[in-house]
C-alpha positions in Angstrom: -6.5 -22.6 20.4 -7.0 -19.7 18.6 -6.6 -19.6 14.5 -4.6 -16.4 13.3 -5.4 -15.3 9.6 -3.0 -14.8 7.1 -1.9 -12.2 5.5 -0.8 -11.6 2.3 0.9 -8.5 1.1 -0.4 -6.2 -1.6 2.8 -7.0 -4.1 2.0 -10.8 -3.3 -2.0 -10.5 -4.4 -1.1 -8.7 -7.4 1.2 -10.9 -8.2 -1.2 -13.7 -8.1 -3.9 -12.0 -10.1 -1.6 -11.3 -12.9 -0.6 -15.0 -13.0 -4.4 -15.8 -12.7 -5.3 -13.1 -16.0 -2.2 -14.9 -17.8 -4.3 -18.2 -17.7 -1.2 -20.7 -18.3 -2.6 -22.8 -15.0 -6.0 -22.9 -13.4 -7.3 -21.2 -10.4 -7.0 -24.0 -8.6 -3.6 -25.0 -9.3 -2.5 -21.7 -8.8 -4.3 -21.7 -5.5 -2.7 -25.1 -4.3 0.7 -23.3 -5.4 0.3 -20.4 -2.9 -1.7 -22.8 0.1 -4.7 -20.5 -0.6 -8.2 -21.0 -1.5 -9.5 -20.7 -4.5 -12.7 -18.6 -3.4 -10.1 -16.1 -2.2 -8.5 -15.7 -5.6 -11.7 -15.5 -6.9 -12.1 -12.6 -4.6 -8.9 -10.8 -5.6 -9.2 -11.3 -9.0 -12.8 -9.3 -8.8 -11.6 -7.0 -6.8 -8.5 -6.2 -9.0 -11.4 -5.8 -11.8 -13.2 -3.5 -10.1 -10.2 -1.0 -9.2 -9.1 -0.9 -12.9 -11.3 1.8 -13.9 -10.2 4.3 -11.3 -6.1 3.8 -12.4 -7.3 6.1 -15.3 -9.4 8.4 -13.5 -8.4 12.2 -13.1 -8.9 11.6 -9.3 -5.8 8.9 -9.1 -3.8 11.2 -11.0 -4.6 13.9 -8.5 -4.0 11.3 -5.2 -0.7 10.0 -7.0 0.3 13.3 -7.1 0.0 14.4 -3.4 1.5 11.6 -2.7 4.5 12.3 -4.7 4.5 15.9 -3.1 4.2 14.7 0.4 6.9 11.9 -0.3 9.3 14.7 -1.6 8.4 16.9 1.5 9.2 13.9 3.7 12.5 13.3 2.1 13.1 17.3 2.1 12.6 17.4 5.7 15.0 14.2 6.4 17.8 15.6 4.7 17.6 19.1 6.7 17.9 17.1 9.5 20.7 14.5 8.5 22.5 18.1 7.7 21.5 19.6 11.2 22.5 16.1 12.8 25.5 16.1 10.7 26.5 19.4 11.8 26.0 19.0 15.6 28.1 15.8 15.2 31.1 17.7 13.8 31.0 20.5 16.8 30.7 17.9 19.1 33.7 16.1 17.9 35.5 19.5 17.8 34.3 20.6 21.4 34.5 17.2 23.3 38.0 16.7 23.5 38.9 20.1 24.7 36.3 19.9 27.6 37.6 16.9 28.3 41.4 18.5 28.3 42.4 16.0 25.6 44.8 17.2 23.0 43.7 16.9 19.4 
């Protein structure tokens, strides 16, 4: 029987690490609540601490700006596609009844 690994979203990991930093409960209690080994929580906490300095660098800001620009370009392309498809649909609605010999 093959063991399958559980995968956790980045959002859940961040939420758990925030809960660890608040310290109302021990890591063992938090681990028991989520059904995760405490060693895994220590690893996530250490990864979060190691990644904090990168949040405040110019490179992180540049990466964020690039991601936002790519997102904006993708949204613009999708809206253009929606416009084209809407035009095609209205043209087809107008032409289809005529081609079938229906009145309308």
